[in-house]
C-alpha positions, 0 to 999 in steps of 0.5 A: 699753416690753415687748411681749407676745403673747397667744395664746389657743386658744378652742377647748381651753378650751371643750371643758375647760371643759366636761369639768369643769363640764358641758355649760353652762360657758364662759368669760367672755372679757370677764373673761379680757381684764380678767385678763390686763390685771391680770396685766401690768405697766404698761410691757407693750403686749399683742397679744391674738389668739384663734384660732377653729376652724371649719368651713364650716358652722359658725355662729360669727359671733356669737362670733368678733364677741363675741370683737372687740368685746372687743378680740381679733384673732381668726383662724380656722384651718379643720382637718379635720372628723370625719363626726360634725362633731367637728374632728380635733385632731392637734397644732393647738395647736402647729401654730397657735401656731407659725403665730400666733408667724410672722404676728405677728413672734414676735421683736418680741416679749418674752414669749408668753402661751399660754391654752389648755387643750391637752394638749400643753403640753410641746410648745406650750413646746417648739415656743416655745422652737426659735421663740425661746429667748429669749422669756418664756413664761406659761400660762394654764388650768384647774386639771384640766391644772395637774398634774406636766408643768406644774409641773416646766417651772417648775420648770426655768425652761421656763415662767415662770408659771401662772396658773388661770383657774377661779375668774376667767372661767369660768362655771359 
């Protein structure tokens, strides 16, 4: 049976969803999970990890409970926080992806699915390839980020496939 590691960047999805569709928009994580399942082959087993950025004063317990209730394995990252309460985002997606590959024994997987709206996709692909150049990489992202670098990554074989989430699991 093929093993697939799914890594979900909840923070970048939330930020880009709100930037594209307004402050009330969000991702329906139950629909996202169903979509992930629908895109897999019958001989694939998924390990679905969602990382959540947390601050000492954050109240994201209900969010983490909802993720766990939908079958996600939740991992927390505690980044630096600015005075206004926002996170300092310097390469977090790459850092967390590599940490997950190491923590989850990325060599045990045949493919990795990155669910992210981070703008540093090329860095994510490069870091993943450096870790294991045999991994098949797929990306689930939002339309606003499907630009030339992603199309080029598909064309050159770095990225196997891109799925767009906007019409599947974005609540506008």
